C-alpha positions as CSV (number, residue, x, y, z in Angstrom):
1,M,-0.1,0.1,0.2
2,Y,3.4,2.3,0.6
3,G,3.6,1.7,-3.4
4,G,-0.3,2.5,-3.8
5,Y,0.1,5.9,-1.7
6,A,2.7,6.6,-4.3
7,W,0.7,6.0,-7.5
8,L,-2.4,7.9,-5.2
9,T,-0.1,10.8,-4.7
10,N,1.1,10.6,-8.6
11,A,-2.2,11.5,-9.7
12,V,-4.2,13.3,-7.0
13,A,-2.0,16.8,-5.5
14,A,-2.6,17.3,-2.1
15,N,-3.6,20.9,-2.3
16,T,-7.2,21.8,-0.8
17,A,-7.7,21.0,2.7
18,A,-9.9,18.4,2.5
19,R,-7.6,16.4,0.9
20,R,-4.8,16.8,3.3
21,L,-7.0,16.3,5.9
22,V,-8.4,12.8,4.5
23,L,-4.7,12.0,3.1
24,L,-3.9,12.4,6.8
25,G,-6.2,9.7,7.9
26,G,-4.5,7.2,5.7
27,M,-1.6,8.3,7.7
28,A,-3.2,7.6,11.4
29,G,-4.1,4.1,9.3
30,F,-0.6,3.9,8.7
31,L,0.4,4.8,12.0
32,L,-2.2,2.1,13.5
33,V,-1.3,-0.8,11.1
34,A,2.8,-0.2,12.5
35,L,1.3,-0.6,16.3
36,T,0.1,-3.3,15.6
37,V,2.6,-5.2,13.4
38,P,4.0,-6.7,17.0
39,E,1.2,-8.7,17.9
40,A,-0.8,-9.0,14.5
41,F,0.1,-13.0,14.9
42,D,-0.4,-13.3,18.4
43,G,-4.3,-12.4,18.9
44,G,-4.0,-8.9,17.0
45,G,-4.2,-10.0,13.5
46,L,-7.8,-8.5,13.3
47,A,-6.8,-5.4,15.3
48,F,-4.0,-5.4,12.5
49,G,-6.7,-5.9,9.7
50,L,-9.5,-3.0,11.0
51,A,-6.1,-0.2,10.6
52,Y,-5.5,-2.0,7.0
53,A,-8.8,-1.2,5.9
54,V,-8.8,2.6,6.9
55,V,-5.3,2.5,4.7
56,V,-7.4,0.9,1.9
57,L,-10.6,3.0,2.1
58,V,-8.5,6.6,2.3
59,H,-7.1,5.7,-0.9
60,I,-9.5,4.5,-2.7
61,G,-11.8,7.5,-2.1
62,L,-8.9,10.0,-3.0
63,F,-7.8,8.1,-5.7
64,S,-11.3,8.7,-7.1
65,R,-10.9,12.5,-7.2
66,T,-8.7,12.0,-9.6
67,Q,-8.4,13.7,-13.2
68,R,-5.4,12.1,-14.3
69,V,-6.9,8.2,-15.0
70,R,-8.7,8.7,-18.2
71,S,-10.2,4.9,-17.6
72,A,-12.8,4.2,-15.0
73,S,-12.2,1.0,-15.6
74,D,-8.6,0.7,-14.4
75,L,-9.8,2.3,-11.3
76,V,-12.6,0.3,-10.6
77,R,-10.0,-2.8,-11.3
78,V,-7.6,-1.4,-8.9
79,G,-10.6,-0.8,-5.8
80,L,-11.7,-4.2,-6.1
81,L,-8.2,-6.0,-5.8
82,N,-7.4,-4.2,-2.9
83,V,-11.0,-4.3,-1.4
84,A,-10.8,-8.0,-1.7
85,G,-7.2,-8.5,0.0
86,T,-8.5,-6.3,2.7
87,V,-11.3,-8.4,3.5
88,L,-9.0,-11.7,3.4
89,I,-7.3,-9.7,5.7
90,L,-9.6,-9.2,8.0
91,V,-10.8,-12.8,7.9
92,G,-7.6,-14.3,8.6
93,G,-7.0,-12.1,11.4
94,A,-10.3,-13.0,12.9
95,L,-10.0,-16.6,12.7
96,G,-6.3,-16.8,13.8
97,G,-4.0,-19.3,13.8
98,A,-3.5,-21.8,10.9
99,S,-5.9,-20.2,9.3
100,Q,-4.8,-16.8,9.6
101,L,-1.3,-17.4,8.3
102,V,-2.5,-19.2,5.1
103,L,-5.1,-16.4,4.1
104,W,-2.3,-13.9,5.0
105,I,0.3,-15.8,2.5
106,L,-2.9,-16.0,-0.3
107,V,-2.9,-12.3,-0.8
108,P,0.2,-10.9,-1.6
109,L,0.1,-14.0,-3.9
110,V,-3.3,-13.4,-5.3
111,W,-1.9,-9.5,-5.8
112,W,1.2,-10.5,-7.4
113,V,-0.4,-12.7,-10.1
114,V,-4.0,-11.3,-10.4
115,S,-2.7,-7.6,-10.6
116,P,-4.9,-5.3,-12.3
117,Y,-1.9,-3.1,-13.2
118,R,-1.2,-5.7,-16.1
119,K,-4.3,-5.2,-17.9
120,L,-4.2,-1.3,-17.4
121,S,-6.0,0.4,-20.7
122,G,-3.1,2.9,-20.1
123,G,-5.3,5.5,-18.5
124,F,-2.9,6.0,-15.5
125,D,-0.5,9.0,-16.0
126,V,2.7,8.5,-14.2
127,G,4.7,11.6,-13.7
128,A,8.5,9.8,-13.6
129,A,9.8,12.9,-11.1
130,H,7.7,12.1,-7.9
131,F,7.0,8.7,-8.8
132,V,10.6,7.6,-8.6
133,E,11.6,10.1,-5.7
134,R,8.2,8.8,-3.3
135,H,10.3,5.1,-3.9
136,G,13.9,6.0,-3.3
137,L,12.4,7.6,0.0
138,V,11.3,4.3,0.8
139,L,14.6,2.3,0.0
140,I,16.5,4.9,1.7
141,I,14.4,4.8,5.1
142,A,14.7,0.8,4.8
143,I,18.4,0.8,4.6
144,G,18.4,3.3,7.4
145,E,16.1,1.0,9.7
146,S,19.0,-1.6,8.9
147,L,21.0,0.5,11.0
148,V,18.6,0.7,13.8
149,E,18.6,-3.1,14.4
150,L,21.9,-3.3,14.3
151,A,22.5,-0.5,17.0
152,L,19.7,-2.3,18.8
153,G,22.2,-5.8,19.1
154,L,24.9,-3.5,19.8
155,S,23.7,-1.9,22.8
156,E,24.1,-5.3,24.8
157,L,27.3,-5.0,24.4
158,E,30.0,-2.8,26.2
159,L,31.4,-0.3,24.0
160,G,35.2,-1.1,22.9
161,P,37.6,-1.5,19.6
162,S,35.8,-4.7,18.6
163,V,32.6,-4.0,19.2
164,A,33.3,-0.2,17.4
165,A,34.8,-2.2,14.6
166,V,31.5,-4.3,14.1
167,A,29.5,-1.0,14.2
168,V,31.5,0.1,11.3
169,L,31.3,-3.5,9.1
170,G,27.4,-2.6,10.1
171,L,27.6,0.4,8.3
172,A,29.9,-0.4,5.5
173,L,27.2,-2.8,4.4
174,S,24.5,-0.1,4.4
175,A,26.1,1.8,2.5
176,C,26.9,-0.8,-0.1
177,L,23.0,-1.2,-0.3
178,W,22.8,2.6,-0.4
179,W,25.7,2.7,-3.6
180,T,24.4,-0.2,-5.5
181,Y,20.5,1.6,-5.8
182,F,21.6,5.3,-4.9
183,G,25.2,5.9,-7.6
184,G,23.2,6.7,-10.2
185,E,20.6,4.3,-10.6
186,D,17.5,6.5,-9.4
187,T,18.6,9.4,-12.4
188,S,18.7,6.8,-14.6
189,A,16.0,5.5,-13.9
190,E,14.0,8.8,-13.8
191,R,15.3,9.1,-17.0
192,A,14.5,5.9,-18.5
193,L,10.9,6.6,-17.1
194,S,10.6,9.9,-18.7
195,A,11.5,8.3,-22.1
196,A,8.9,5.3,-21.7
197,P,5.8,5.9,-24.3
198,R,3.3,7.4,-22.0
199,E,0.6,4.2,-22.6
200,G,3.2,1.5,-21.6
201,R,4.7,4.1,-18.7
202,P,1.7,2.0,-16.3
203,R,3.1,-1.0,-16.8
204,L,7.0,-0.2,-16.8
205,A,6.6,1.2,-13.6
206,L,4.9,-1.6,-12.0
207,E,6.9,-3.8,-13.4
208,A,10.3,-2.0,-12.1
209,F,9.2,-0.2,-9.0
210,G,6.2,-2.9,-8.1
211,H,7.8,-6.3,-8.6
212,A,11.4,-5.5,-8.8
213,Y,11.3,-2.7,-6.3
214,L,9.4,-5.6,-4.1
215,G,12.6,-7.6,-4.0
216,L,15.1,-5.3,-2.8
217,L,13.0,-4.1,-0.1
218,L,12.7,-7.8,0.8
219,G,16.1,-8.2,0.8
220,I,16.8,-5.0,3.0
221,I,14.8,-7.0,5.7
222,A,16.1,-10.1,5.5
223,I,19.8,-8.1,6.1
224,A,18.5,-6.3,8.7
225,A,17.1,-9.3,10.7
226,G,20.5,-11.1,10.1
227,L,22.8,-7.7,11.4
228,E,20.5,-7.7,14.6
229,A,20.9,-11.6,15.3
230,G,24.8,-11.5,14.7
231,A,24.8,-7.7,16.8
232,H,24.5,-9.9,19.7
233,D,27.6,-11.7,19.4
234,P,29.2,-11.1,16.5
235,F,32.0,-13.1,17.2
236,H,30.4,-15.8,17.2
237,S,28.5,-18.4,14.9
238,L,25.3,-17.4,13.1
239,G,22.0,-19.7,13.2
240,I,21.4,-21.1,10.0
241,G,18.2,-18.9,9.4
242,Y,19.8,-15.9,10.0
243,A,23.1,-16.4,8.1
244,V,21.1,-17.2,4.9
245,A,18.9,-14.6,5.9
246,L,21.9,-12.2,5.8
247,G,23.5,-13.8,3.0
248,G,20.1,-14.6,0.9
249,G,19.1,-11.1,1.5
250,A,21.9,-9.4,0.0
251,A,22.0,-11.6,-2.8
252,L,17.9,-11.3,-3.5
253,Y,19.1,-7.1,-3.6
254,L,21.2,-7.6,-6.2
255,A,19.1,-10.2,-8.4
256,S,16.1,-7.4,-8.0
257,D,18.5,-4.8,-8.7
258,A,19.8,-6.2,-11.6
259,W,15.8,-7.2,-12.2
260,F,15.2,-3.5,-11.7
261,R,18.0,-2.5,-14.6
262,Q,17.5,-5.1,-17.0
263,R,13.3,-3.7,-16.8
264,L,14.4,-0.2,-17.5
265,R,17.1,-0.6,-19.8
266,I,19.7,1.3,-17.9
267,G,23.4,-0.1,-16.9
268,R,24.4,-3.7,-17.0
269,S,22.5,-6.1,-15.0
270,G,25.3,-9.1,-15.1
271,P,27.4,-8.4,-13.0
272,R,25.0,-7.7,-10.4
273,V,23.7,-11.2,-11.2
274,L,26.9,-12.9,-11.0
275,A,27.5,-10.9,-7.9
276,A,24.1,-12.6,-5.9
277,L,26.2,-15.9,-6.0
278,P,28.9,-15.1,-3.6
279,A,26.6,-13.1,-1.6
280,L,24.7,-16.3,-1.1
281,G,28.2,-18.1,-0.6
282,T,28.9,-16.2,2.5
283,V,26.1,-18.2,4.4
284,A,29.5,-20.5,5.6
285,V,30.9,-18.0,6.6
286,G,28.1,-17.0,9.0
287,L,27.8,-20.1,10.5
288,W,31.7,-19.9,11.6
289,A,31.4,-16.0,12.9
290,A,28.5,-12.8,11.9
291,A,31.1,-10.4,11.8
292,A,33.1,-12.4,9.4
293,Q,30.4,-13.0,7.0
294,V,29.3,-8.8,7.3
295,A,33.0,-8.1,6.5
296,T,32.6,-10.7,3.5
297,L,29.5,-9.0,2.5
298,V,31.3,-5.7,1.9
299,L,33.7,-7.3,0.4
300,V,31.8,-8.8,-2.5
301,F,29.9,-5.1,-2.8
302,A,33.4,-3.6,-2.9
303,I,34.6,-6.3,-6.0
304,L,31.7,-5.7,-7.6
305,F,31.6,-1.8,-7.5
306,A,35.3,-1.8,-8.5
307,L,34.9,-4.1,-11.3
308,E,31.4,-1.7,-12.8
309,S,33.9,1.4,-12.3
310,R,36.5,-0.1,-14.2
311,H,34.1,-1.1,-17.2
312,D,32.6,2.5,-17.3
313,A,36.3,4.0,-17.7
314,Q,37.3,1.7,-20.4
315,S,34.0,2.3,-22.3
């Protein structure tokens, strides 16, 4: 739904008091969603669903006020699918247990497969500059949150040279994630989206900033989980799950970035796909020591950047 609000604010300017107030209602819904997340699978699923319903209803209500969508059927497709997903979330939250897990997994799978944007008539007008900026913001916030998770883990340890070194390593890995995307890719993406034919821009925006971007965000989340777990005892082995989260998250981030590049036809995607393989291979290092896995991941990214810079200089 963050993506949904990026599409919304791309089409509906918050330039009147009424629209700003309604948009604040959507922000309140997002805040309540965040507050209910910790208990969402422990008896708080219905509260999560109700908060999510506020977000969806505000989205639909404001989207209906736009003049930038030339096809009413496009709006109906988007709205109906969002409502259907919200109903499943509410039912799952009310039932709890295994039923909640099944229904909540089903929702994003259905949205991915039946996405209404696949059959858009070209009615959506996508403003490239705003669209790229909104998605860049959520990515950089997510990267920042990965550092927060690292800090939470390290806060339990006494600060000394070794702990400081681990903190710097975590910062370096987060900087690598930032550099991967914000080292020029954001401006190239804006140019590519602006140059795309108007009718084909919604589909391109969905595939690059919806599907591929979701992989980037999931990769950051997995990395954050691994960083936080490793920070509690950085010089000892990670559990297999957290080692996979750290190495697999980095691999997913690189592969998703390659997908993003390929879809927009910006830069070379091959080196990033190849770099995802050694990133995944760092899982074995994490089973020895968490800090060593983070250091190895930083080395993988550094080699990738060096090779890409050398290629750019020669071309």
